[in-house]
N, CA, C and O atoms as CSV, one atom per row, in Angstrom:
chain,resi,resn,atom,element,x,y,z
A,1,MET,N,N,0.709,-1.114,-0.042
A,1,MET,CA,C,-0.216,0.096,-0.190
A,1,MET,C,C,0.922,1.405,-0.202
A,1,MET,O,O,0.613,2.589,-0.341
A,2,THR,N,N,2.200,0.908,-0.034
A,2,THR,CA,C,3.135,2.318,0.150
A,2,THR,C,C,4.058,2.773,-0.974
A,2,THR,O,O,4.883,1.899,-1.239
A,3,ILE,N,N,4.140,3.570,-1.511
A,3,ILE,CA,C,5.142,3.787,-2.420
A,3,ILE,C,C,6.144,4.480,-1.903
A,3,ILE,O,O,6.094,5.204,-0.909
A,4,ARG,N,N,7.490,4.150,-2.903
A,4,ARG,CA,C,8.699,4.383,-2.237
A,4,ARG,C,C,9.137,5.941,-3.060
A,4,ARG,O,O,9.236,6.134,-4.271
A,5,GLN,N,N,9.323,6.802,-2.059
A,5,GLN,CA,C,9.772,8.370,-2.499
A,5,GLN,C,C,11.106,8.746,-2.731
A,5,GLN,O,O,11.848,8.207,-1.909
A,6,ILE,N,N,11.555,9.292,-3.343
A,6,ILE,CA,C,13.355,9.615,-3.343
A,6,ILE,C,C,13.456,10.921,-2.724
A,6,ILE,O,O,13.093,11.861,-3.430
A,7,SER,N,N,13.849,11.167,-1.619
A,7,SER,CA,C,13.811,12.127,-0.987
A,7,SER,C,C,15.391,12.996,-1.051
A,7,SER,O,O,15.999,12.679,-0.028
A,8,VAL,N,N,16.037,13.742,-1.703
A,8,VAL,CA,C,17.212,14.163,-1.840
A,8,VAL,C,C,17.594,15.309,-0.873
A,8,VAL,O,O,16.913,16.318,-0.691
A,9,PHE,N,N,18.632,15.056,-0.349
A,9,PHE,CA,C,18.840,16.815,0.422
A,9,PHE,C,C,20.334,17.323,-0.502
A,9,PHE,O,O,21.348,16.682,-0.781
A,10,ILE,N,N,19.962,18.640,-0.782
A,10,ILE,CA,C,20.762,19.508,-1.641
A,10,ILE,C,C,21.173,20.570,-1.035
A,10,ILE,O,O,20.518,20.890,-0.043
A,11,ASP,N,N,22.066,21.228,-1.325
A,11,ASP,CA,C,22.311,22.348,-1.574
A,11,ASP,C,C,21.096,23.491,-1.658
A,11,ASP,O,O,20.353,23.527,-2.639
A,12,ASP,N,N,20.945,24.529,-0.413
A,12,ASP,CA,C,19.776,24.888,-0.992
A,12,ASP,C,C,20.409,26.529,-1.838
A,12,ASP,O,O,19.995,27.599,-1.392
A,13,LYS,N,N,21.114,26.515,-2.688
A,13,LYS,CA,C,22.192,27.157,-3.990
A,13,LYS,C,C,21.294,27.270,-5.162
A,13,LYS,O,O,20.181,26.753,-5.247
A,14,ALA,N,N,21.918,28.039,-6.111
A,14,ALA,CA,C,21.554,28.335,-7.747
A,14,ALA,C,C,22.723,26.690,-7.849
A,14,ALA,O,O,23.680,26.357,-7.150
A,15,GLY,N,N,21.975,25.928,-9.186
A,15,GLY,CA,C,22.801,24.893,-9.422
A,15,GLY,C,C,22.289,23.680,-9.201
A,15,GLY,O,O,21.846,22.912,-10.056
A,16,SER,N,N,22.373,23.462,-7.703
A,16,SER,CA,C,22.242,22.363,-6.873
A,16,SER,C,C,21.459,21.452,-7.736
A,16,SER,O,O,21.991,20.480,-8.272
A,17,LEU,N,N,19.958,21.799,-7.911
A,17,LEU,CA,C,18.736,21.342,-8.821
A,17,LEU,C,C,19.100,20.491,-9.818
A,17,LEU,O,O,18.868,19.300,-10.023
A,18,VAL,N,N,19.905,21.586,-10.579
A,18,VAL,CA,C,20.144,20.730,-11.775
A,18,VAL,C,C,21.087,19.903,-12.000
A,18,VAL,O,O,21.425,19.400,-13.071
A,19,LYS,N,N,21.592,19.741,-10.771
A,19,LYS,CA,C,22.897,18.565,-10.973
A,19,LYS,C,C,22.128,17.219,-10.425
A,19,LYS,O,O,22.665,16.146,-10.702
A,20,VAL,N,N,21.049,17.200,-9.755
A,20,VAL,CA,C,19.997,15.959,-9.747
A,20,VAL,C,C,19.276,15.800,-10.660
A,20,VAL,O,O,18.905,14.649,-10.891
A,21,LEU,N,N,18.946,16.591,-11.273
A,21,LEU,CA,C,18.183,16.571,-12.562
A,21,LEU,C,C,18.824,15.827,-13.428
A,21,LEU,O,O,18.513,14.704,-13.825
A,22,ASP,N,N,20.061,16.711,-13.821
A,22,ASP,CA,C,20.440,15.584,-14.929
A,22,ASP,C,C,21.377,14.157,-14.286
A,22,ASP,O,O,22.107,13.591,-15.100
A,23,VAL,N,N,21.328,13.597,-12.792
A,23,VAL,CA,C,21.921,12.583,-12.855
A,23,VAL,C,C,20.639,11.321,-13.385
A,23,VAL,O,O,20.748,10.185,-13.847
A,24,LEU,N,N,19.212,12.371,-12.973
A,24,LEU,CA,C,18.286,11.284,-13.112
A,24,LEU,C,C,17.729,11.532,-14.608
A,24,LEU,O,O,16.806,10.889,-15.107
A,25,LYS,N,N,18.231,12.263,-15.050
A,25,LYS,CA,C,17.871,12.511,-16.978
A,25,LYS,C,C,18.962,11.770,-17.243
A,25,LYS,O,O,18.504,10.718,-17.687
A,26,GLU,N,N,20.573,11.673,-17.229
A,26,GLU,CA,C,20.994,10.624,-18.158
A,26,GLU,C,C,20.762,9.193,-17.692
A,26,GLU,O,O,21.126,8.353,-18.515
A,27,GLY,N,N,20.247,8.728,-16.578
A,27,GLY,CA,C,19.833,7.497,-15.708
A,27,GLY,C,C,18.659,6.963,-16.323
A,27,GLY,O,O,18.425,5.772,-16.120
A,28,GLY,N,N,17.602,7.858,-17.287
A,28,GLY,CA,C,16.543,7.745,-18.080
A,28,GLY,C,C,15.664,7.577,-17.157
A,28,GLY,O,O,14.662,6.940,-17.481
A,29,HIS,N,N,15.756,8.034,-15.900
A,29,HIS,CA,C,14.528,8.297,-14.898
A,29,HIS,C,C,13.330,8.871,-15.214
A,29,HIS,O,O,13.430,10.089,-15.358
A,30,GLN,N,N,11.829,8.267,-15.433
A,30,GLN,CA,C,11.166,9.385,-15.444
A,30,GLN,C,C,10.529,9.959,-14.255
A,30,GLN,O,O,10.396,9.219,-13.281
A,31,ILE,N,N,10.116,11.169,-14.191
A,31,ILE,CA,C,9.798,11.592,-13.180
A,31,ILE,C,C,8.095,12.007,-13.128
A,31,ILE,O,O,7.423,12.751,-13.843
A,32,LEU,N,N,7.758,11.175,-11.963
A,32,LEU,CA,C,6.005,11.537,-12.054
A,32,LEU,C,C,5.663,12.889,-11.748
A,32,LEU,O,O,4.893,13.675,-12.300
A,33,THR,N,N,6.546,13.006,-10.554
A,33,THR,CA,C,6.010,14.481,-9.766
A,33,THR,C,C,7.391,14.573,-9.035
A,33,THR,O,O,8.405,13.876,-8.991
A,34,SER,N,N,6.934,15.849,-8.434
A,34,SER,CA,C,8.124,16.122,-7.323
A,34,SER,C,C,7.636,17.680,-6.767
A,34,SER,O,O,6.854,18.566,-7.112
A,35,THR,N,N,8.534,17.435,-5.777
A,35,THR,CA,C,8.429,19.195,-5.140
A,35,THR,C,C,9.728,19.499,-3.956
A,35,THR,O,O,10.329,18.925,-3.048
A,36,LEU,N,N,9.693,20.390,-4.441
A,36,LEU,CA,C,11.089,20.944,-3.514
A,36,LEU,C,C,10.185,21.686,-2.317
A,36,LEU,O,O,9.033,22.119,-2.299
A,37,ALA,N,N,11.416,21.615,-1.179
A,37,ALA,CA,C,10.749,22.373,0.240
A,37,ALA,C,C,12.275,22.852,0.844
A,37,ALA,O,O,13.314,22.192,0.883
A,38,ASP,N,N,12.016,24.243,1.298
A,38,ASP,CA,C,13.626,24.418,1.688
A,38,ASP,C,C,13.289,24.543,3.111
A,38,ASP,O,O,12.160,24.603,3.598
A,39,SER,N,N,14.580,24.578,3.794
A,39,SER,CA,C,14.689,24.801,5.588
A,39,SER,C,C,16.169,25.535,5.395
A,39,SER,O,O,16.945,25.521,4.440
A,40,PRO,N,N,16.251,26.264,6.865
A,40,PRO,CA,C,17.741,27.303,6.825
A,40,PRO,C,C,19.277,26.592,6.236
A,40,PRO,O,O,20.258,27.156,5.750
A,41,GLU,N,N,19.043,25.301,6.477
A,41,GLU,CA,C,20.736,24.616,6.166
A,41,GLU,C,C,20.108,23.965,4.786
A,41,GLU,O,O,20.931,23.526,3.983
A,42,PHE,N,N,19.269,23.909,4.586
A,42,PHE,CA,C,19.599,22.717,3.068
A,42,PHE,C,C,17.714,22.615,2.637
A,42,PHE,O,O,16.733,22.950,3.300
A,43,ALA,N,N,17.879,21.772,0.734
A,43,ALA,CA,C,16.724,21.620,0.631
A,43,ALA,C,C,16.955,20.136,0.216
A,43,ALA,O,O,17.999,19.577,-0.117
A,44,ILE,N,N,14.799,19.323,0.408
A,44,ILE,CA,C,14.709,18.650,0.208
A,44,ILE,C,C,13.971,18.682,-0.988
A,44,ILE,O,O,12.934,19.308,-1.206
A,45,TYR,N,N,14.791,17.731,-1.964
A,45,TYR,CA,C,13.754,17.400,-3.168
A,45,TYR,C,C,13.204,16.098,-2.726
A,45,TYR,O,O,13.852,15.280,-2.074
A,46,ARG,N,N,11.925,15.939,-3.129
A,46,ARG,CA,C,11.140,14.922,-3.052
A,46,ARG,C,C,10.797,14.500,-4.271
A,46,ARG,O,O,10.828,15.435,-5.071
A,47,VAL,N,N,10.325,12.973,-4.984
A,47,VAL,CA,C,10.497,12.713,-6.107
A,47,VAL,C,C,9.594,11.376,-6.149
A,47,VAL,O,O,9.677,10.392,-5.414
A,48,LEU,N,N,8.826,11.587,-7.076
A,48,LEU,CA,C,8.273,9.569,-7.642
A,48,LEU,C,C,8.525,9.763,-8.852
A,48,LEU,O,O,8.013,10.470,-9.721
A,49,CYS,N,N,9.651,8.827,-8.812
A,49,CYS,CA,C,9.753,8.182,-10.302
A,49,CYS,C,C,8.831,6.753,-10.592
A,49,CYS,O,O,7.964,6.295,-9.848
A,50,THR,N,N,9.319,6.171,-11.977
A,50,THR,CA,C,8.485,5.292,-11.929
A,50,THR,C,C,9.747,3.994,-11.756
A,50,THR,O,O,9.291,2.884,-12.033
A,51,ASP,N,N,10.795,3.997,-11.465
A,51,ASP,CA,C,11.819,3.016,-11.105
A,51,ASP,C,C,12.243,3.903,-9.653
A,51,ASP,O,O,13.145,4.738,-9.580
A,52,ALA,N,N,11.422,3.513,-8.656
A,52,ALA,CA,C,12.105,4.349,-7.738
A,52,ALA,C,C,13.906,3.811,-6.617
A,52,ALA,O,O,14.612,4.464,-5.849
A,53,GLU,N,N,13.962,2.532,-7.061
A,53,GLU,CA,C,14.850,1.943,-6.259
A,53,GLU,C,C,15.684,2.517,-7.748
A,53,GLU,O,O,16.059,3.690,-7.751
A,54,ARG,N,N,15.847,1.971,-8.517
A,54,ARG,CA,C,16.851,2.394,-9.874
A,54,ARG,C,C,17.861,3.809,-9.906
A,54,ARG,O,O,19.024,4.063,-10.220
A,55,ALA,N,N,16.147,4.881,-9.149
A,55,ALA,CA,C,16.540,6.411,-9.290
A,55,ALA,C,C,17.386,6.869,-8.276
A,55,ALA,O,O,18.235,7.761,-8.263
A,56,PHE,N,N,16.880,5.869,-7.201
A,56,PHE,CA,C,18.116,5.774,-5.643
A,56,PHE,C,C,19.536,5.454,-5.995
A,56,PHE,O,O,20.557,6.121,-5.828
A,57,LYS,N,N,19.372,4.388,-6.472
A,57,LYS,CA,C,21.033,3.703,-6.939
A,57,LYS,C,C,21.597,5.152,-7.488
A,57,LYS,O,O,22.461,5.875,-6.994
A,58,SER,N,N,20.874,5.309,-8.581
A,58,SER,CA,C,21.814,6.753,-9.477
A,58,SER,C,C,22.603,7.778,-8.708
A,58,SER,O,O,23.815,7.993,-8.709
A,59,LEU,N,N,21.342,8.525,-7.864
A,59,LEU,CA,C,21.460,9.583,-6.762
A,59,LEU,C,C,22.502,8.894,-5.983
A,59,LEU,O,O,23.543,9.530,-6.146
A,60,LYS,N,N,22.653,8.113,-5.386
A,60,LYS,CA,C,23.644,7.706,-4.681
A,60,LYS,C,C,25.096,7.369,-4.909
A,60,LYS,O,O,25.984,7.510,-4.069
A,61,ALA,N,N,25.207,7.018,-5.847
A,61,ALA,CA,C,26.256,6.558,-6.762
A,61,ALA,C,C,26.658,7.927,-7.507
A,61,ALA,O,O,27.610,7.824,-8.280
A,62,ALA,N,N,26.125,9.063,-7.393
A,62,ALA,CA,C,26.466,10.467,-7.550
A,62,ALA,C,C,26.923,11.271,-6.416
A,62,ALA,O,O,27.587,12.300,-6.534
A,63,GLY,N,N,26.620,10.865,-5.550
A,63,GLY,CA,C,27.189,11.035,-4.287
A,63,GLY,C,C,26.311,12.171,-3.657
A,63,GLY,O,O,26.721,13.025,-2.872
A,64,PHE,N,N,24.986,12.031,-4.152
A,64,PHE,CA,C,23.858,12.660,-3.002
A,64,PHE,C,C,23.741,11.741,-2.047
A,64,PHE,O,O,24.031,10.550,-2.159
A,65,ASN,N,N,23.180,12.461,-0.795
A,65,ASN,CA,C,22.249,12.395,0.305
A,65,ASN,C,C,21.311,12.305,-0.322
A,65,ASN,O,O,20.752,13.225,-0.918
A,66,VAL,N,N,20.875,10.761,-0.269
A,66,VAL,CA,C,19.669,10.709,-0.366
A,66,VAL,C,C,18.629,9.379,0.205
A,66,VAL,O,O,19.002,8.254,0.538
A,67,LEU,N,N,17.652,9.761,0.193
A,67,LEU,CA,C,16.877,8.449,1.205
A,67,LEU,C,C,15.642,8.021,0.720
A,67,LEU,O,O,15.054,8.950,0.168
A,68,LEU,N,N,14.911,6.783,0.714
A,68,LEU,CA,C,14.128,6.334,-0.117
A,68,LEU,C,C,13.129,5.901,1.132
A,68,LEU,O,O,13.257,4.802,1.670
A,69,PRO,N,N,12.061,6.918,1.574
A,69,PRO,CA,C,11.150,6.434,2.561
A,69,PRO,C,C,9.711,6.211,1.515
A,69,PRO,O,O,9.392,6.736,0.448
A,70,ASP,N,N,8.964,5.041,2.504
A,70,ASP,CA,C,7.355,4.987,2.010
A,70,ASP,C,C,6.733,6.120,2.628
A,70,ASP,O,O,6.845,6.685,3.716
A,71,VAL,N,N,5.828,6.326,1.275
A,71,VAL,CA,C,5.060,7.511,1.433
A,71,VAL,C,C,3.466,6.885,0.728
A,71,VAL,O,O,3.274,6.620,-0.459
A,72,LEU,N,N,2.540,6.773,1.781
A,72,LEU,CA,C,1.327,6.979,1.043
A,72,LEU,C,C,0.335,7.711,-0.483
A,72,LEU,O,O,-0.044,8.840,-0.796
A,73,ALA,N,N,0.246,6.470,-1.032
A,73,ALA,CA,C,-0.419,7.620,-2.321
A,73,ALA,C,C,-2.037,6.931,-2.061
A,73,ALA,O,O,-2.402,5.860,-1.576
A,74,LEU,N,N,-2.875,8.260,-2.710
A,74,LEU,CA,C,-4.210,7.988,-2.735
A,74,LEU,C,C,-4.756,8.629,-4.058
A,74,LEU,O,O,-4.355,9.692,-4.534
A,75,ALA,N,N,-5.834,7.738,-4.632
A,75,ALA,CA,C,-6.482,8.585,-5.774
A,75,ALA,C,C,-7.568,8.791,-5.784
A,75,ALA,O,O,-8.509,7.999,-5.748
A,76,VAL,N,N,-7.549,10.192,-5.846
A,76,VAL,CA,C,-9.369,10.581,-5.410
A,76,VAL,C,C,-9.811,11.128,-6.899
A,76,VAL,O,O,-9.115,11.304,-7.899
A,77,ALA,N,N,-11.361,11.352,-6.662
A,77,ALA,CA,C,-12.041,11.824,-7.941
A,77,ALA,C,C,-11.488,13.205,-7.974
A,77,ALA,O,O,-11.261,13.968,-7.036
A,78,ASP,N,N,-11.310,13.374,-9.330
A,78,ASP,CA,C,-10.629,15.109,-9.884
A,78,ASP,C,C,-12.133,16.236,-10.004
A,78,ASP,O,O,-12.648,16.667,-11.036
A,79,GLU,N,N,-12.614,16.518,-8.345
A,79,GLU,CA,C,-13.506,17.014,-8.668
A,79,GLU,C,C,-12.942,17.956,-7.215
A,79,GLU,O,O,-12.025,17.603,-6.474
A,80,PRO,N,N,-13.830,19.302,-7.067
A,80,PRO,CA,C,-13.758,19.764,-6.020
A,80,PRO,C,C,-13.927,19.381,-4.509
A,80,PRO,O,O,-14.930,18.709,-4.270
A,81,GLY,N,N,-13.133,19.687,-3.471
A,81,GLY,CA,C,-13.305,18.401,-2.210
A,81,GLY,C,C,-12.870,16.999,-2.213
A,81,GLY,O,O,-12.451,16.458,-1.190
A,82,SER,N,N,-12.909,16.745,-2.692
A,82,SER,CA,C,-12.344,15.372,-2.915
A,82,SER,C,C,-11.013,15.063,-2.186
A,82,SER,O,O,-11.001,14.025,-1.525
A,83,ALA,N,N,-9.842,15.853,-2.215
A,83,ALA,CA,C,-8.642,16.120,-1.072
A,83,ALA,C,C,-9.075,16.412,-0.008
A,83,ALA,O,O,-8.575,15.753,0.904
A,84,ALA,N,N,-9.758,17.085,0.265
A,84,ALA,CA,C,-10.425,17.471,1.771
A,84,ALA,C,C,-11.341,16.249,2.283
A,84,ALA,O,O,-11.460,16.106,3.500
A,85,SER,N,N,-11.931,15.446,1.488
A,85,SER,CA,C,-12.632,14.330,2.150
A,85,SER,C,C,-11.679,13.450,2.454
A,85,SER,O,O,-11.757,12.875,3.540
A,86,ALA,N,N,-10.478,13.137,1.467
A,86,ALA,CA,C,-9.657,12.062,2.435
A,86,ALA,C,C,-9.517,12.414,3.277
A,86,ALA,O,O,-10.066,12.176,4.353
A,87,ILE,N,N,-8.137,13.590,2.786
A,87,ILE,CA,C,-7.791,14.255,4.328
A,87,ILE,C,C,-8.532,14.239,5.938
A,87,ILE,O,O,-8.199,13.894,7.072
A,88,ARG,N,N,-9.500,14.718,5.392
A,88,ARG,CA,C,-10.776,14.688,7.249
A,88,ARG,C,C,-10.534,13.135,7.444
A,88,ARG,O,O,-10.105,12.746,8.531
A,89,ILE,N,N,-10.771,12.322,6.519
A,89,ILE,CA,C,-11.046,11.077,7.303
A,89,ILE,C,C,-9.456,10.554,7.787
A,89,ILE,O,O,-9.278,9.665,8.621
A,90,LEU,N,N,-8.825,10.980,7.385
A,90,LEU,CA,C,-7.912,10.601,8.026
A,90,LEU,C,C,-7.160,11.341,9.453
A,90,LEU,O,O,-6.323,10.823,10.191
A,91,SER,N,N,-7.937,13.097,9.577
A,91,SER,CA,C,-7.289,13.729,10.604
A,91,SER,C,C,-8.082,12.922,11.232
A,91,SER,O,O,-7.581,11.933,11.766
A,92,ASP,N,N,-9.791,13.199,11.333
A,92,ASP,CA,C,-10.559,12.644,12.377
A,92,ASP,C,C,-10.216,11.345,13.050
A,92,ASP,O,O,-10.666,11.213,14.189
A,93,ALA,N,N,-9.248,10.015,12.378
A,93,ALA,CA,C,-8.621,9.487,13.114
A,93,ALA,C,C,-7.590,9.201,14.040
A,93,ALA,O,O,-7.091,8.182,14.517
A,94,GLY,N,N,-7.390,10.730,14.169
A,94,GLY,CA,C,-5.945,11.319,14.974
A,94,GLY,C,C,-4.854,11.184,14.303
A,94,GLY,O,O,-3.752,11.250,14.849
A,95,ILE,N,N,-5.063,10.920,12.681
A,95,ILE,CA,C,-3.350,11.004,12.290
A,95,ILE,C,C,-3.121,12.290,11.538
A,95,ILE,O,O,-3.919,12.907,10.833
A,96,SER,N,N,-2.173,12.501,11.760
A,96,SER,CA,C,-1.202,14.015,11.221
A,96,SER,C,C,-0.646,13.742,9.994
A,96,SER,O,O,-0.873,12.688,9.399
A,97,ILE,N,N,-0.019,14.509,9.623
A,97,ILE,CA,C,-0.138,14.666,7.918
A,97,ILE,C,C,0.969,15.586,7.967
A,97,ILE,O,O,0.753,16.762,8.263
A,98,ARG,N,N,2.230,15.145,7.688
A,98,ARG,CA,C,3.640,15.761,8.167
A,98,ARG,C,C,3.998,16.432,6.693
A,98,ARG,O,O,4.563,17.524,6.628
A,99,TYR,N,N,3.674,15.790,5.692
A,99,TYR,CA,C,3.565,16.872,4.315
A,99,TYR,C,C,2.629,15.929,3.399
A,99,TYR,O,O,2.192,14.827,3.733
A,100,MET,N,N,2.373,16.715,1.950
A,100,MET,CA,C,1.778,16.325,1.208
A,100,MET,C,C,1.438,17.396,-0.114
A,100,MET,O,O,1.149,18.575,-0.318
A,101,TYR,N,N,1.681,16.150,-0.827
A,101,TYR,CA,C,1.994,16.581,-2.223
A,101,TYR,C,C,0.934,16.416,-3.137
A,101,TYR,O,O,0.278,15.460,-2.724
A,102,SER,N,N,0.235,17.041,-4.584
A,102,SER,CA,C,-0.726,15.899,-5.280
A,102,SER,C,C,-0.381,16.534,-6.844
A,102,SER,O,O,0.298,17.503,-7.180
A,103,PHE,N,N,-1.050,15.683,-7.518
A,103,PHE,CA,C,-1.071,15.781,-8.814
A,103,PHE,C,C,-2.245,15.185,-9.478
A,103,PHE,O,O,-3.141,14.740,-8.761
A,104,ARG,N,N,-2.373,15.107,-11.021
A,104,ARG,CA,C,-3.323,14.581,-11.708
A,104,ARG,C,C,-2.595,13.800,-12.758
A,104,ARG,O,O,-1.561,13.975,-13.403
A,105,LEU,N,N,-3.568,12.820,-12.687
A,105,LEU,CA,C,-3.260,11.463,-13.834
A,105,LEU,C,C,-4.071,10.476,-14.123
A,105,LEU,O,O,-4.708,9.756,-13.354
A,106,ALA,N,N,-4.014,10.472,-15.348
A,106,ALA,CA,C,-5.244,9.598,-15.652
A,106,ALA,C,C,-6.653,9.914,-14.859
A,106,ALA,O,O,-7.338,9.147,-14.182
A,107,ASN,N,N,-6.906,11.683,-15.258
A,107,ASN,CA,C,-8.055,11.623,-14.857
A,107,ASN,C,C,-8.940,11.458,-13.302
A,107,ASN,O,O,-10.083,11.115,-12.999
A,108,LYS,N,N,-7.639,11.935,-12.500
A,108,LYS,CA,C,-7.413,11.647,-11.195
A,108,LYS,C,C,-6.663,11.976,-10.087
A,108,LYS,O,O,-5.653,11.313,-9.852
A,109,GLY,N,N,-7.014,12.980,-9.291
A,109,GLY,CA,C,-5.951,13.626,-8.356
A,109,GLY,C,C,-5.478,12.392,-7.574
A,109,GLY,O,O,-6.010,11.325,-7.265
A,110,ILE,N,N,-4.291,12.939,-7.376
A,110,ILE,CA,C,-3.156,11.629,-7.024
A,110,ILE,C,C,-2.316,12.038,-5.705
A,110,ILE,O,O,-1.112,12.288,-5.759
A,111,LEU,N,N,-3.186,12.087,-4.344
A,111,LEU,CA,C,-2.477,12.302,-2.950
A,111,LEU,C,C,-1.423,11.639,-2.732
A,111,LEU,O,O,-1.402,10.408,-2.761
A,112,VAL,N,N,0.143,12.775,-2.348
A,112,VAL,CA,C,1.449,11.613,-1.650
A,112,VAL,C,C,1.042,12.416,-0.323
A,112,VAL,O,O,0.747,13.609,-0.243
A,113,ILE,N,N,1.095,11.544,0.605
A,113,ILE,CA,C,0.926,12.146,1.864
A,113,ILE,C,C,2.152,10.752,2.798
A,113,ILE,O,O,2.357,9.556,2.597
A,114,ARG,N,N,2.791,11.968,4.005
A,114,ARG,CA,C,3.708,10.991,4.686
A,114,ARG,C,C,2.674,11.456,6.000
A,114,ARG,O,O,2.073,12.530,5.973
A,115,THR,N,N,2.620,10.996,6.544
A,115,THR,CA,C,1.846,10.339,8.251
A,115,THR,C,C,2.819,10.554,9.265
A,115,THR,O,O,3.988,10.205,9.099
A,116,ASP,N,N,2.373,11.166,10.423
A,116,ASP,CA,C,3.479,10.522,11.820
A,116,ASP,C,C,2.733,8.647,11.972
A,116,ASP,O,O,3.162,7.877,12.831
A,117,GLN,N,N,1.841,8.325,11.169
A,117,GLN,CA,C,1.428,6.774,11.748
A,117,GLN,C,C,0.752,6.162,10.808
A,117,GLN,O,O,-0.478,6.123,10.774
A,118,THR,N,N,1.814,5.436,9.653
A,118,THR,CA,C,1.680,5.530,8.682
A,118,THR,C,C,1.123,3.655,8.805
A,118,THR,O,O,0.488,3.214,7.847
A,119,ASP,N,N,1.340,2.976,9.671
A,119,ASP,CA,C,0.387,1.596,9.795
A,119,ASP,C,C,-0.959,1.663,10.131
A,119,ASP,O,O,-1.871,0.963,9.689
A,120,ARG,N,N,-1.036,2.930,11.283
A,120,ARG,CA,C,-2.831,3.204,11.516
A,120,ARG,C,C,-3.457,4.050,10.044
A,120,ARG,O,O,-4.557,4.011,9.494
A,121,ALA,N,N,-2.535,4.593,9.824
A,121,ALA,CA,C,-2.993,5.205,8.423
A,121,ALA,C,C,-3.618,4.132,7.402
A,121,ALA,O,O,-4.772,4.219,6.980
A,122,LYS,N,N,-2.875,3.285,7.115
A,122,LYS,CA,C,-3.362,1.830,6.739
A,122,LYS,C,C,-4.689,1.213,6.207
A,122,LYS,O,O,-5.285,0.842,5.196
A,123,GLU,N,N,-4.793,1.422,8.259
A,123,GLU,CA,C,-5.668,0.421,8.597
A,123,GLU,C,C,-6.907,1.422,8.091
A,123,GLU,O,O,-7.749,0.899,7.360
A,124,VAL,N,N,-7.069,2.869,8.448
A,124,VAL,CA,C,-7.958,3.762,8.182
A,124,VAL,C,C,-8.235,3.905,6.675
A,124,VAL,O,O,-9.265,4.468,6.305
A,125,ILE,N,N,-7.306,3.390,5.758
A,125,ILE,CA,C,-7.539,4.048,4.111
A,125,ILE,C,C,-8.541,2.038,4.314
A,125,ILE,O,O,-9.744,2.237,4.144
A,126,ILE,N,N,-8.416,1.349,4.437
A,126,ILE,CA,C,-9.038,-0.055,3.840
A,126,ILE,C,C,-9.931,0.032,4.560
A,126,ILE,O,O,-10.905,-0.437,3.971
A,127,LEU,N,N,-10.352,0.556,6.077
A,127,LEU,CA,C,-11.903,0.810,6.545
A,127,LEU,C,C,-12.477,1.267,5.938
A,127,LEU,O,O,-13.577,0.818,5.615
A,128,ASN,N,N,-11.943,2.490,5.456
A,128,ASN,CA,C,-13.077,3.821,5.073
A,128,ASN,C,C,-12.722,3.893,3.322
A,128,ASN,O,O,-12.727,4.977,2.739
A,129,LYS,N,N,-12.461,2.762,2.701
A,129,LYS,CA,C,-12.173,2.041,1.412
A,129,LYS,C,C,-11.853,3.538,0.360
A,129,LYS,O,O,-12.677,3.943,-0.460
A,130,LEU,N,N,-10.401,4.248,0.626
A,130,LEU,CA,C,-10.293,5.095,0.413
A,130,LEU,C,C,-9.158,4.124,-1.024
A,130,LEU,O,O,-8.549,3.068,-0.858
A,131,GLN,N,N,-9.209,4.723,-1.935
A,131,GLN,CA,C,-8.473,4.226,-3.135
A,131,GLN,C,C,-6.743,4.622,-3.092
A,131,GLN,O,O,-6.197,5.649,-3.496
A,132,ALA,N,N,-6.096,3.327,-2.408
A,132,ALA,CA,C,-4.762,3.448,-2.322
A,132,ALA,C,C,-3.408,2.936,-3.763
A,132,ALA,O,O,-3.204,1.761,-4.069
A,133,VAL,N,N,-2.989,3.629,-4.140
A,133,VAL,CA,C,-2.448,3.137,-5.654
A,133,VAL,C,C,-0.909,2.862,-5.149
A,133,VAL,O,O,-0.235,3.617,-4.449
A,134,SER,N,N,-0.645,1.981,-5.519
A,134,SER,CA,C,0.604,1.331,-5.568
A,134,SER,C,C,1.680,1.849,-6.348
A,134,SER,O,O,1.192,2.701,-7.091
A,135,GLU,N,N,3.040,1.738,-6.559
A,135,GLU,CA,C,3.918,1.771,-7.757
A,135,GLU,C,C,3.449,1.475,-8.883
A,135,GLU,O,O,3.151,2.377,-9.665
A,136,SER,N,N,3.331,0.534,-9.116
A,136,SER,CA,C,3.025,-0.383,-10.253
A,136,SER,C,C,1.778,0.088,-10.904
A,136,SER,O,O,1.610,-0.137,-12.102
A,137,GLU,N,N,0.810,0.783,-10.141
A,137,GLU,CA,C,-0.699,1.383,-10.447
A,137,GLU,C,C,-0.406,2.731,-10.783
A,137,GLU,O,O,-1.229,3.307,-11.494
A,138,LEU,N,N,0.467,3.261,-10.461
A,138,LEU,CA,C,0.516,4.795,-10.910
A,138,LEU,C,C,1.418,4.470,-12.020
A,138,LEU,O,O,1.170,5.225,-12.960
A,139,SER,N,N,2.464,3.563,-12.315
A,139,SER,CA,C,3.270,3.115,-13.932
A,139,SER,C,C,2.102,2.845,-14.387
A,139,SER,O,O,1.954,3.704,-15.257
A,140,ALA,N,N,1.213,2.240,-14.370
A,140,ALA,CA,C,0.238,2.265,-15.432
A,140,ALA,C,C,-0.718,2.993,-15.869
A,140,ALA,O,O,-1.263,3.035,-16.973
A,141,MET,N,N,-0.924,3.710,-14.681
A,141,MET,CA,C,-1.546,5.232,-14.894
A,141,MET,C,C,-0.788,5.996,-16.024
A,141,MET,O,O,-1.531,6.467,-16.884
A,142,ILE,N,N,0.380,6.181,-16.166
A,142,ILE,CA,C,1.045,7.317,-16.888
A,142,ILE,C,C,0.661,5.911,-18.073
A,142,ILE,O,O,-0.217,6.393,-18.788
A,143,LYS,N,N,0.874,4.760,-18.457
A,143,LYS,CA,C,0.725,4.552,-19.921
A,143,LYS,C,C,-0.263,4.231,-20.987
A,143,LYS,O,O,-0.051,4.008,-22.179
A,144,ALA,N,N,-1.970,4.261,-19.979
A,144,ALA,CA,C,-2.968,4.457,-20.061
A,144,ALA,C,C,-3.353,5.937,-21.064
A,144,ALA,O,O,-4.523,6.279,-21.237
């Protein structure tokens, strides 16, 4: 039910992101979505790729400080309020969202979520019949 996300820690200065993107390009890694967040000391570039493990290895080999954390992905209807409804279900269950980003794919809204209680979130997703999306399902949606 979880998917692997690449988290790359980069210097918060011009050119740092280009170096990451060049490694991904040279390795032929397809980016599904990404987000960049800054902090006082560095930036975190979070990426979903079609083959996270292979992209992780490419970035690691290039010397980047990179992690491969598990996150949850939910597919919601592509209509106003769908994301709010899904997040409300998690919130009502006492689950905090550490971060979230979203994108549109195959006429669905895709929410990528990191929570403070992944196992509990999985239970809530199943009990409430939310549509979790796997890595292979995301890849298939791209090809559709």
